[in-house]
Biopython code that builds the backbone (N, CA, C, O; Angstrom):
import numpy as np
from Bio.PDB.StructureBuilder import StructureBuilder

atoms = [
    (1, "UNK", "N", (18.018, 3.143, 13.942)),
    (1, "UNK", "CA", (18.605, 4.145, 13.066)),
    (1, "UNK", "C", (17.752, 4.349, 11.814)),
    (1, "UNK", "O", (17.561, 5.480, 11.367)),
    (2, "UNK", "N", (17.242, 3.260, 11.253)),
    (2, "UNK", "CA", (16.423, 3.368, 10.042)),
    (2, "UNK", "C", (15.122, 4.098, 10.328)),
    (2, "UNK", "O", (14.625, 4.839, 9.480)),
    (3, "UNK", "N", (14.557, 3.889, 11.539)),
    (3, "UNK", "CA", (13.317, 4.577, 11.888)),
    (3, "UNK", "C", (13.523, 6.087, 11.949)),
    (3, "UNK", "O", (12.650, 6.850, 11.535)),
    (4, "UNK", "N", (14.673, 6.523, 12.464)),
    (4, "UNK", "CA", (14.965, 7.957, 12.509)),
    (4, "UNK", "C", (15.073, 8.530, 11.099)),
    (4, "UNK", "O", (14.612, 9.641, 10.837)),
    (5, "UNK", "N", (15.682, 7.769, 10.193)),
    (5, "UNK", "CA", (15.822, 8.215, 8.806)),
    (5, "UNK", "C", (14.452, 8.357, 8.151)),
    (5, "UNK", "O", (14.190, 9.344, 7.463)),
    (6, "UNK", "N", (13.585, 7.382, 8.360)),
    (6, "UNK", "CA", (12.236, 7.435, 7.781)),
    (6, "UNK", "C", (11.450, 8.589, 8.390)),
    (6, "UNK", "O", (10.734, 9.290, 7.675)),
    (7, "UNK", "N", (11.570, 8.794, 9.685)),
    (7, "UNK", "CA", (10.836, 9.882, 10.339)),
    (7, "UNK", "C", (11.263, 11.241, 9.791)),
    (7, "UNK", "O", (10.424, 12.120, 9.592)),
    (8, "UNK", "N", (12.553, 11.416, 9.549)),
    (8, "UNK", "CA", (13.004, 12.692, 8.984)),
    (8, "UNK", "C", (12.519, 12.848, 7.542)),
    (8, "UNK", "O", (12.181, 13.951, 7.113)),
    (9, "UNK", "N", (12.487, 11.735, 6.795)),
    (9, "UNK", "CA", (11.980, 11.808, 5.421)),
    (9, "UNK", "C", (10.488, 12.109, 5.394)),
    (9, "UNK", "O", (10.022, 12.837, 4.518)),
    (10, "UNK", "N", (9.728, 11.558, 6.345)),
    (10, "UNK", "CA", (8.285, 11.793, 6.388)),
    (10, "UNK", "C", (7.965, 13.244, 6.731)),
    (10, "UNK", "O", (6.939, 13.771, 6.300)),
    (11, "UNK", "N", (8.834, 13.893, 7.502)),
    (11, "UNK", "CA", (8.605, 15.286, 7.889)),
    (11, "UNK", "C", (9.058, 16.269, 6.805)),
    (11, "UNK", "O", (8.656, 17.432, 6.803)),
    (12, "UNK", "N", (9.884, 15.795, 5.902)),
    (12, "UNK", "CA", (10.420, 16.635, 4.831)),
    (12, "UNK", "C", (9.355, 16.807, 3.737)),
    (12, "UNK", "O", (8.696, 15.832, 3.375)),
    (13, "UNK", "N", (9.171, 18.023, 3.203)),
    (13, "UNK", "CA", (8.198, 18.215, 2.111)),
    (13, "UNK", "C", (8.578, 17.391, 0.878)),
    (13, "UNK", "O", (9.756, 17.253, 0.549)),
    (14, "UNK", "N", (7.566, 16.849, 0.206)),
    (14, "UNK", "CA", (7.818, 15.969, -0.948)),
    (14, "UNK", "C", (8.576, 16.680, -2.068)),
    (14, "UNK", "O", (9.385, 16.054, -2.753)),
    (15, "UNK", "N", (8.330, 17.962, -2.262)),
    (15, "UNK", "CA", (9.009, 18.652, -3.363)),
    (15, "UNK", "C", (10.506, 18.812, -3.099)),
    (15, "UNK", "O", (11.273, 19.053, -4.031)),
    (16, "UNK", "N", (10.928, 18.681, -1.836)),
    (16, "UNK", "CA", (12.347, 18.788, -1.502)),
    (16, "UNK", "C", (13.058, 17.439, -1.513)),
    (16, "UNK", "O", (14.276, 17.390, -1.343)),
    (17, "UNK", "N", (12.328, 16.350, -1.709)),
    (17, "UNK", "CA", (12.904, 15.006, -1.682)),
    (17, "UNK", "C", (13.441, 14.622, -3.058)),
    (17, "UNK", "O", (12.931, 15.055, -4.091)),
    (18, "UNK", "N", (14.481, 13.800, -3.037)),
    (18, "UNK", "CA", (14.991, 13.240, -4.285)),
    (18, "UNK", "C", (14.110, 12.056, -4.678)),
    (18, "UNK", "O", (13.277, 11.609, -3.891)),
    (19, "UNK", "N", (14.296, 11.554, -5.891)),
    (19, "UNK", "CA", (13.513, 10.399, -6.346)),
    (19, "UNK", "C", (13.790, 9.185, -5.472)),
    (19, "UNK", "O", (12.881, 8.407, -5.182)),
    (20, "UNK", "N", (15.040, 9.018, -5.051)),
    (20, "UNK", "CA", (15.403, 7.893, -4.190)),
    (20, "UNK", "C", (14.699, 7.999, -2.842)),
    (20, "UNK", "O", (14.201, 7.000, -2.324)),
    (21, "UNK", "N", (14.655, 9.197, -2.273)),
    (21, "UNK", "CA", (13.982, 9.390, -0.984)),
    (21, "UNK", "C", (12.481, 9.144, -1.102)),
    (21, "UNK", "O", (11.876, 8.564, -0.200)),
    (22, "UNK", "N", (11.880, 9.577, -2.203)),
    (22, "UNK", "CA", (10.451, 9.328, -2.418)),
    (22, "UNK", "C", (10.192, 7.832, -2.548)),
    (22, "UNK", "O", (9.192, 7.330, -2.036)),
    (23, "UNK", "N", (11.079, 7.121, -3.227)),
    (23, "UNK", "CA", (10.938, 5.668, -3.355)),
    (23, "UNK", "C", (11.036, 4.996, -1.989)),
    (23, "UNK", "O", (10.298, 4.050, -1.711)),
    (24, "UNK", "N", (11.945, 5.477, -1.130)),
    (24, "UNK", "CA", (12.066, 4.933, 0.226)),
    (24, "UNK", "C", (10.797, 5.175, 1.028)),
    (24, "UNK", "O", (10.332, 4.281, 1.735)),
    (25, "UNK", "N", (10.237, 6.366, 0.927)),
    (25, "UNK", "CA", (9.009, 6.703, 1.650)),
    (25, "UNK", "C", (7.863, 5.814, 1.183)),
    (25, "UNK", "O", (7.122, 5.275, 2.005)),
    (26, "UNK", "N", (7.713, 5.658, -0.132)),
    (26, "UNK", "CA", (6.618, 4.843, -0.664)),
    (26, "UNK", "C", (6.771, 3.383, -0.277)),
    (26, "UNK", "O", (5.778, 2.714, 0.007)),
    (27, "UNK", "N", (7.995, 2.877, -0.261)),
    (27, "UNK", "CA", (8.230, 1.494, 0.161)),
    (27, "UNK", "C", (7.871, 1.320, 1.635)),
    (27, "UNK", "O", (7.268, 0.317, 2.017)),
    (28, "UNK", "N", (8.243, 2.299, 2.463)),
    (28, "UNK", "CA", (7.908, 2.233, 3.888)),
    (28, "UNK", "C", (6.393, 2.289, 4.087)),
    (28, "UNK", "O", (5.846, 1.548, 4.904)),
    (29, "UNK", "N", (5.708, 3.172, 3.336)),
    (29, "UNK", "CA", (4.255, 3.291, 3.464)),
    (29, "UNK", "C", (3.553, 2.006, 3.052)),
    (29, "UNK", "O", (2.543, 1.636, 3.650)),
    (30, "UNK", "N", (4.077, 1.317, 2.032)),
    (30, "UNK", "CA", (3.473, 0.050, 1.607)),
    (30, "UNK", "C", (3.648, -1.043, 2.648)),
    (30, "UNK", "O", (2.779, -1.902, 2.794)),
    (31, "UNK", "N", (4.752, -1.021, 3.369)),
    (31, "UNK", "CA", (4.993, -2.082, 4.345)),
    (31, "UNK", "C", (4.468, -1.745, 5.735)),
    (31, "UNK", "O", (4.302, -2.650, 6.552)),
    (32, "UNK", "N", (4.200, -0.472, 6.032)),
    (32, "UNK", "CA", (3.767, -0.096, 7.376)),
    (32, "UNK", "C", (2.467, 0.690, 7.426)),
    (32, "UNK", "O", (1.853, 0.793, 8.488)),
    (33, "UNK", "N", (2.043, 1.235, 6.324)),
    (33, "UNK", "CA", (0.846, 2.068, 6.299)),
    (33, "UNK", "C", (-0.419, 1.254, 6.117)),
    (33, "UNK", "O", (-0.395, 0.028, 6.233)),
    (34, "UNK", "N", (-1.522, 1.925, 5.834)),
    (34, "UNK", "CA", (-2.799, 1.233, 5.667)),
    (34, "UNK", "C", (-2.815, 0.267, 4.483)),
    (34, "UNK", "O", (-3.577, -0.701, 4.490)),
    (35, "UNK", "N", (-1.991, 0.514, 3.472)),
    (35, "UNK", "CA", (-1.949, -0.394, 2.327)),
    (35, "UNK", "C", (-1.168, -1.672, 2.616)),
    (35, "UNK", "O", (-1.096, -2.563, 1.770)),
    (36, "UNK", "N", (-0.587, -1.764, 3.803)),
    (36, "UNK", "CA", (0.162, -2.971, 4.152)),
    (36, "UNK", "C", (-0.752, -4.192, 4.221)),
    (36, "UNK", "O", (-0.300, -5.314, 3.993)),
    (37, "UNK", "N", (-2.034, -3.987, 4.533)),
    (37, "UNK", "CA", (-2.972, -5.112, 4.553)),
    (37, "UNK", "C", (-3.151, -5.687, 3.151)),
    (37, "UNK", "O", (-3.185, -6.905, 2.975)),
    (38, "UNK", "N", (-3.265, -4.816, 2.164)),
    (38, "UNK", "CA", (-3.375, -5.296, 0.785)),
    (38, "UNK", "C", (-2.072, -5.947, 0.331)),
    (38, "UNK", "O", (-2.091, -6.961, -0.366)),
    (39, "UNK", "N", (-0.956, -5.371, 0.720)),
    (39, "UNK", "CA", (0.343, -5.938, 0.360)),
    (39, "UNK", "C", (0.494, -7.338, 0.948)),
    (39, "UNK", "O", (1.004, -8.238, 0.281)),
    (40, "UNK", "N", (0.057, -7.526, 2.182)),
    (40, "UNK", "CA", (0.105, -8.842, 2.820)),
    (40, "UNK", "C", (-0.797, -9.829, 2.090)),
    (40, "UNK", "O", (-0.428, -10.989, 1.907)),
    (41, "UNK", "N", (-1.976, -9.378, 1.672)),
    (41, "UNK", "CA", (-2.905, -10.243, 0.943)),
    (41, "UNK", "C", (-2.324, -10.671, -0.404)),
    (41, "UNK", "O", (-2.524, -11.809, -0.829)),
    (42, "UNK", "N", (-1.613, -9.776, -1.073)),
    (42, "UNK", "CA", (-0.996, -10.119, -2.356)),
    (42, "UNK", "C", (0.109, -11.145, -2.146)),
    (42, "UNK", "O", (0.190, -12.135, -2.873)),
    (43, "UNK", "N", (0.952, -10.910, -1.163)),
    (43, "UNK", "CA", (2.088, -11.810, -0.924)),
    (43, "UNK", "C", (1.654, -13.196, -0.480)),
    (43, "UNK", "O", (2.234, -14.193, -0.909)),
    (44, "UNK", "N", (0.632, -13.273, 0.381)),
    (44, "UNK", "CA", (0.206, -14.571, 0.915)),
    (44, "UNK", "C", (-0.900, -15.220, 0.091)),
    (44, "UNK", "O", (-1.302, -16.347, 0.379)),
    (45, "UNK", "N", (-1.399, -14.524, -0.931)),
    (45, "UNK", "CA", (-2.442, -15.039, -1.818)),
    (45, "UNK", "C", (-3.706, -15.425, -1.042)),
    (45, "UNK", "O", (-4.356, -16.418, -1.370)),
    (46, "UNK", "N", (-4.049, -14.654, -0.028)),
    (46, "UNK", "CA", (-5.253, -14.922, 0.758)),
    (46, "UNK", "C", (-6.442, -14.181, 0.168)),
    (46, "UNK", "O", (-6.282, -13.192, -0.548)),
    (47, "UNK", "N", (-7.633, -14.671, 0.478)),
    (47, "UNK", "CA", (-8.847, -14.027, 0.004)),
    (47, "UNK", "C", (-9.179, -12.831, 0.890)),
    (47, "UNK", "O", (-8.946, -12.850, 2.098)),
    (48, "UNK", "N", (-9.720, -11.806, 0.274)),
    (48, "UNK", "CA", (-10.169, -10.621, 1.006)),
    (48, "UNK", "C", (-11.624, -10.349, 0.647)),
    (48, "UNK", "O", (-12.079, -10.685, -0.447)),
    (49, "UNK", "N", (-12.338, -9.744, 1.569)),
    (49, "UNK", "CA", (-13.725, -9.367, 1.351)),
    (49, "UNK", "C", (-13.748, -7.900, 0.945)),
    (49, "UNK", "O", (-13.346, -7.028, 1.716)),
    (50, "UNK", "N", (-14.218, -7.634, -0.264)),
    (50, "UNK", "CA", (-14.228, -6.283, -0.817)),
    (50, "UNK", "C", (-15.660, -5.788, -0.847)),
    (50, "UNK", "O", (-16.537, -6.447, -1.406)),
    (51, "UNK", "N", (-15.899, -4.638, -0.253)),
    (51, "UNK", "CA", (-17.226, -4.026, -0.260)),
    (51, "UNK", "C", (-17.296, -3.040, -1.420)),
    (51, "UNK", "O", (-16.513, -2.092, -1.488)),
    (52, "UNK", "N", (-18.238, -3.270, -2.332)),
    (52, "UNK", "CA", (-18.376, -2.437, -3.523)),
    (52, "UNK", "C", (-19.323, -1.278, -3.271)),
    (52, "UNK", "O", (-20.046, -1.270, -2.275)),
    (53, "UNK", "N", (-19.325, -0.302, -4.164)),
    (53, "UNK", "CA", (-20.210, 0.856, -4.032)),
    (53, "UNK", "C", (-21.680, 0.479, -4.089)),
    (53, "UNK", "O", (-22.515, 1.146, -3.479)),
    (54, "UNK", "N", (-22.001, -0.571, -4.806)),
    (54, "UNK", "CA", (-23.393, -0.974, -4.985)),
    (54, "UNK", "C", (-23.896, -1.820, -3.810)),
    (54, "UNK", "O", (-24.885, -2.540, -3.948)),
    (55, "UNK", "N", (-23.232, -1.741, -2.674)),
    (55, "UNK", "CA", (-23.576, -2.494, -1.465)),
    (55, "UNK", "C", (-23.494, -3.999, -1.670)),
    (55, "UNK", "O", (-24.148, -4.758, -0.953)),
    (56, "UNK", "N", (-22.716, -4.428, -2.618)),
    (56, "UNK", "CA", (-22.442, -5.847, -2.802)),
    (56, "UNK", "C", (-21.063, -6.129, -2.249)),
    (56, "UNK", "O", (-20.226, -5.235, -2.119)),
    (57, "UNK", "N", (-20.846, -7.384, -1.929)),
    (57, "UNK", "CA", (-19.547, -7.787, -1.408)),
    (57, "UNK", "C", (-18.943, -8.812, -2.355)),
    (57, "UNK", "O", (-19.655, -9.593, -2.986)),
    (58, "UNK", "N", (-17.632, -8.796, -2.442)),
    (58, "UNK", "CA", (-16.915, -9.660, -3.359)),
    (58, "UNK", "C", (-15.788, -10.337, -2.585)),
    (58, "UNK", "O", (-14.979, -9.664, -1.947)),
    (59, "UNK", "N", (-15.735, -11.661, -2.641)),
    (59, "UNK", "CA", (-14.660, -12.414, -2.009)),
    (59, "UNK", "C", (-13.688, -12.826, -3.110)),
    (59, "UNK", "O", (-14.045, -13.601, -3.997)),
    (60, "UNK", "N", (-12.471, -12.312, -3.054)),
    (60, "UNK", "CA", (-11.522, -12.547, -4.144)),
    (60, "UNK", "C", (-10.090, -12.471, -3.624)),
    (60, "UNK", "O", (-9.835, -12.033, -2.502)),
    (61, "UNK", "N", (-9.173, -12.906, -4.467)),
    (61, "UNK", "CA", (-7.741, -12.802, -4.171)),
    (61, "UNK", "C", (-7.184, -11.587, -4.917)),
    (61, "UNK", "O", (-7.420, -11.417, -6.113)),
    (62, "UNK", "N", (-6.458, -10.764, -4.205)),
    (62, "UNK", "CA", (-5.880, -9.554, -4.804)),
    (62, "UNK", "C", (-4.569, -9.929, -5.485)),
    (62, "UNK", "O", (-3.665, -10.480, -4.857)),
    (63, "UNK", "N", (-4.479, -9.625, -6.767)),
    (63, "UNK", "CA", (-3.256, -9.904, -7.526)),
    (63, "UNK", "C", (-2.350, -8.681, -7.587)),
    (63, "UNK", "O", (-1.126, -8.812, -7.563)),
    (64, "UNK", "N", (-2.947, -7.490, -7.665)),
    (64, "UNK", "CA", (-2.176, -6.246, -7.718)),
    (64, "UNK", "C", (-3.082, -5.100, -7.288)),
    (64, "UNK", "O", (-4.307, -5.208, -7.350)),
    (65, "UNK", "N", (-2.470, -4.000, -6.851)),
    (65, "UNK", "CA", (-3.212, -2.809, -6.447)),
    (65, "UNK", "C", (-2.311, -1.605, -6.590)),
    (65, "UNK", "O", (-1.098, -1.735, -6.758)),
    (66, "UNK", "N", (-2.920, -0.420, -6.522)),
    (66, "UNK", "CA", (-2.133, 0.804, -6.552)),
    (66, "UNK", "C", (-2.482, 1.663, -5.340)),
    (66, "UNK", "O", (-3.293, 1.268, -4.502)),
    (67, "UNK", "N", (-1.876, 2.816, -5.257)),
    (67, "UNK", "CA", (-2.059, 3.669, -4.076)),
    (67, "UNK", "C", (-3.460, 4.245, -3.964)),
    (67, "UNK", "O", (-3.822, 4.786, -2.919)),
    (68, "UNK", "N", (-4.265, 4.137, -5.035)),
    (68, "UNK", "CA", (-5.639, 4.633, -5.015)),
    (68, "UNK", "C", (-6.628, 3.528, -4.655)),
    (68, "UNK", "O", (-7.839, 3.737, -4.717)),
    (69, "UNK", "N", (-6.125, 2.368, -4.284)),
    (69, "UNK", "CA", (-6.910, 1.175, -3.942)),
    (69, "UNK", "C", (-7.630, 0.579, -5.139)),
    (69, "UNK", "O", (-8.603, -0.155, -4.965)),
    (70, "UNK", "N", (-7.178, 0.877, -6.342)),
    (70, "UNK", "CA", (-7.643, 0.135, -7.511)),
    (70, "UNK", "C", (-7.020, -1.248, -7.411)),
    (70, "UNK", "O", (-5.835, -1.379, -7.104)),
    (71, "UNK", "N", (-7.815, -2.282, -7.671)),
    (71, "UNK", "CA", (-7.312, -3.639, -7.490)),
    (71, "UNK", "C", (-7.556, -4.503, -8.711)),
    (71, "UNK", "O", (-8.573, -4.374, -9.393)),
    (72, "UNK", "N", (-6.616, -5.376, -8.970)),
    (72, "UNK", "CA", (-6.763, -6.435, -9.954)),
    (72, "UNK", "C", (-6.965, -7.695, -9.134)),
    (72, "UNK", "O", (-6.078, -8.096, -8.381)),
    (73, "UNK", "N", (-8.138, -8.329, -9.275)),
    (73, "UNK", "CA", (-8.475, -9.465, -8.419)),
    (73, "UNK", "C", (-8.751, -10.705, -9.251)),
    (73, "UNK", "O", (-9.038, -10.636, -10.446)),
    (74, "UNK", "N", (-8.653, -11.841, -8.574)),
    (74, "UNK", "CA", (-8.994, -13.132, -9.165)),
    (74, "UNK", "C", (-10.130, -13.710, -8.349)),
    (74, "UNK", "O", (-10.004, -13.870, -7.135)),
    (75, "UNK", "N", (-11.233, -14.025, -8.998)),
    (75, "UNK", "CA", (-12.399, -14.558, -8.286)),
    (75, "UNK", "C", (-12.237, -16.018, -7.973)),
    (75, "UNK", "O", (-13.127, -16.624, -7.377)),
]
sb = StructureBuilder()
sb.init_structure("model")
sb.init_model(0)
sb.init_chain("A")
sb.init_seg("    ")
for serial, (resi, resn, name, xyz) in enumerate(atoms, 1):
    if name == "N":
        sb.init_residue(resn, " ", resi, " ")
    sb.init_atom(name, np.array(xyz, "f"), 0.0, 1.0, " ", f" {name:<3s}", serial, name[0])
structure = sb.get_structure()
């Protein structure tokens, strides 16, 4: 039943959604979308390999992130 509710919310245009519905969509996207990997890393405090623009790699623990993949990390 919850999956049907989320599917209808995902098909609905964002401008027609209430703030509560948008919060539900964003929570679902964090737990099931591509950002779920970062969310799992934050919760389990595991190290992740981050590839930087300068072709360097950084091994760090993610403390926080946002939807734009900006991250606060601990080395």
